[in-house]
C-alpha positions as CSV (number, residue, x, y, z in Angstrom):
1,M,-154.7,30.9,125.0
2,S,-152.9,29.8,128.1
3,T,-151.3,27.0,130.1
4,L,-152.5,25.9,133.6
5,V,-149.8,24.3,135.8
6,V,-151.4,21.8,138.2
7,S,-149.7,20.5,141.4
8,A,-151.1,18.6,144.3
9,T,-149.0,20.5,146.9
10,K,-147.5,23.9,147.4
11,A,-144.2,22.1,148.1
12,E,-144.0,20.6,144.6
13,A,-144.9,24.0,143.0
14,V,-142.9,26.3,145.1
15,H,-140.3,27.1,142.4
16,V,-142.7,27.3,139.4
17,P,-141.5,30.3,137.3
18,S,-143.5,33.5,137.6
19,G,-145.8,34.2,134.7
20,L,-147.4,30.7,134.8
21,Q,-150.8,30.2,136.2
22,V,-150.7,27.5,138.9
23,I,-153.4,25.7,141.0
24,I,-152.8,23.6,144.0
25,T,-155.3,20.8,144.0
26,G,-154.7,18.9,147.2
27,V,-153.7,15.3,147.4
28,G,-155.6,12.5,145.7
29,K,-157.8,11.8,142.7
30,V,-161.0,13.5,143.8
31,A,-159.3,16.7,144.9
32,A,-157.3,16.8,141.7
33,A,-160.2,16.2,139.3
34,S,-162.4,18.6,141.2
35,A,-159.8,21.4,141.3
36,V,-158.9,21.0,137.6
37,S,-162.5,20.9,136.5
38,R,-163.3,24.1,138.5
39,A,-160.3,25.9,137.0
40,L,-161.1,24.9,133.5
41,A,-164.8,25.8,133.8
42,A,-163.8,29.2,135.2
43,D,-161.3,30.2,132.5
44,A,-162.1,29.4,128.9
45,S,-158.7,30.7,127.8
46,I,-156.9,27.7,129.2
47,D,-156.1,25.3,126.4
48,H,-153.3,23.2,127.9
49,V,-152.8,21.6,131.3
50,V,-149.4,20.6,132.7
51,N,-149.5,18.4,135.8
52,I,-146.2,18.5,137.7
53,G,-145.3,16.6,140.8
54,S,-143.2,14.0,142.5
55,C,-143.7,10.3,142.0
56,G,-142.4,7.0,143.2
57,A,-140.3,4.8,141.0
58,L,-141.8,1.3,140.6
59,R,-138.8,0.0,138.8
60,D,-135.2,0.1,140.1
61,G,-132.9,2.7,138.5
62,L,-135.5,5.2,137.5
63,R,-134.4,8.7,138.5
64,G,-135.1,12.3,137.3
65,I,-137.9,13.7,135.3
66,F,-140.3,11.8,133.1
67,E,-143.0,12.9,130.8
68,V,-145.8,10.4,131.1
69,G,-147.4,8.8,127.9
70,K,-150.1,6.8,129.6
71,V,-151.9,6.9,133.0
72,L,-153.6,4.1,134.8
73,N,-156.2,4.4,137.5
74,H,-154.6,1.5,139.6
75,D,-157.0,1.3,142.6
76,F,-160.2,1.1,140.6
77,S,-161.9,-2.3,140.2
78,A,-162.3,-1.9,136.5
79,D,-162.4,-5.7,135.7
80,A,-165.2,-6.3,138.3
81,I,-167.2,-3.4,136.9
82,R,-166.8,-4.6,133.4
83,A,-167.9,-8.1,134.5
84,L,-171.2,-6.4,135.5
85,G,-171.6,-5.1,132.0
86,Y,-170.4,-1.6,132.3
87,E,-167.7,0.1,130.2
88,V,-165.1,2.0,132.2
89,E,-161.8,3.7,131.4
90,D,-159.0,2.9,133.7
91,E,-156.3,3.9,131.2
92,L,-155.8,7.1,129.3
93,E,-153.3,7.5,126.5
94,L,-151.5,10.8,126.4
95,G,-148.8,10.0,123.8
96,G,-145.3,11.3,123.4
97,S,-143.7,8.7,125.8
98,D,-143.6,5.1,126.7
99,I,-143.6,6.0,130.4
100,V,-146.7,4.7,132.3
101,C,-147.9,6.3,135.6
102,A,-150.1,4.4,137.9
103,T,-152.4,6.8,139.8
104,G,-154.3,5.9,143.0
105,D,-155.3,7.2,146.4
106,L,-152.9,4.8,148.0
107,F,-149.5,6.2,149.1
108,V,-147.3,3.3,148.1
109,T,-144.8,2.3,150.7
110,D,-145.2,-1.5,150.5
111,T,-142.7,-3.5,148.4
112,V,-145.4,-6.1,147.5
113,V,-147.7,-3.4,146.2
114,R,-144.8,-1.8,144.4
115,A,-143.9,-5.1,142.7
116,E,-147.5,-5.6,141.5
117,L,-147.8,-2.1,140.1
118,A,-144.3,-2.4,138.4
119,E,-145.8,-5.1,136.2
120,R,-148.0,-2.4,134.6
121,A,-146.3,0.9,135.2
122,H,-143.0,2.7,135.6
123,V,-143.9,5.3,138.3
124,V,-146.8,5.9,140.7
125,D,-148.5,9.0,141.9
126,M,-151.8,10.2,143.4
127,E,-153.2,12.7,140.9
128,A,-152.1,12.2,137.2
129,Y,-155.0,10.1,136.0
130,A,-157.5,12.5,137.5
131,V,-155.8,15.5,136.0
132,A,-155.6,13.9,132.6
133,W,-159.3,12.8,132.8
134,A,-160.6,16.2,133.9
135,A,-158.6,17.9,131.1
136,R,-159.8,15.5,128.5
137,E,-163.5,15.9,129.6
138,A,-163.1,19.7,129.2
139,G,-161.5,19.3,125.7
140,V,-158.1,20.5,126.9
141,S,-154.8,18.9,126.1
142,A,-152.7,17.6,129.1
143,R,-149.1,16.8,129.8
144,I,-148.0,14.9,132.9
145,V,-144.5,15.6,134.1
146,K,-143.2,13.7,137.2
147,H,-140.0,13.7,139.1
148,V,-139.0,10.6,141.0
149,S,-138.7,11.4,144.7
150,D,-138.5,7.9,146.1
151,N,-138.7,4.2,145.3
152,A,-142.4,3.7,146.3
153,D,-141.2,1.7,149.3
154,E,-140.5,2.6,152.9
155,T,-138.2,5.4,151.7
156,A,-141.3,7.2,150.5
157,L,-141.9,8.3,154.0
158,D,-138.9,10.6,153.6
159,W,-140.8,12.6,150.9
160,A,-140.8,15.8,152.9
161,S,-137.0,15.9,153.0
162,V,-136.6,15.4,149.2
163,V,-139.5,17.3,147.7
164,D,-137.7,20.6,147.3
165,A,-135.2,19.0,144.9
166,S,-138.1,17.6,142.9
167,A,-139.7,21.1,142.8
168,R,-136.5,22.7,141.6
169,D,-136.0,20.2,138.8
170,L,-139.7,20.5,137.8
171,A,-139.4,24.3,137.7
172,D,-136.3,24.0,135.4
173,W,-138.4,21.7,133.1
174,L,-141.2,24.3,133.0
175,R,-138.6,27.0,132.1
176,T,-137.3,24.9,129.2
177,N,-140.5,23.4,127.9
178,V,-143.4,25.8,128.7
179,L,-142.1,29.3,128.9
């Protein structure tokens, strides 16, 4: 059996240790869910997915690497859809941590949005929920490991200048926890 390392961008995965299978999904939930689903359908030996990547801190003082225990689909109108009588899942429990990651197709740079999301989550990204969902649907376990690259505010626009540091720390985490 094998582990699949999933990253949205090449920049976040550039230092992944050799010997690990890696896919680059592209940015956003649809791209991530599609790429992970295709990879899992094509290779039945994969029994574990590890999503690595950068994230924005929704709460002051968060730095470094976090393993996520719960993911939220934050830009999905779950309450409105439930009011229409449909059941939807906008949260997935992964376990192993109290850290909550809000996932959405919105690149958070607004302090008002940040404050609203901080009421429900610690960090924000654009793929974790989708990766966890696709893995679960395929019957494969998933771990979500994120490195804080910014504060999910106007500093997020400096992402390109800090992503290499995130990639190096994530590669170190993989060496210690996966290899």
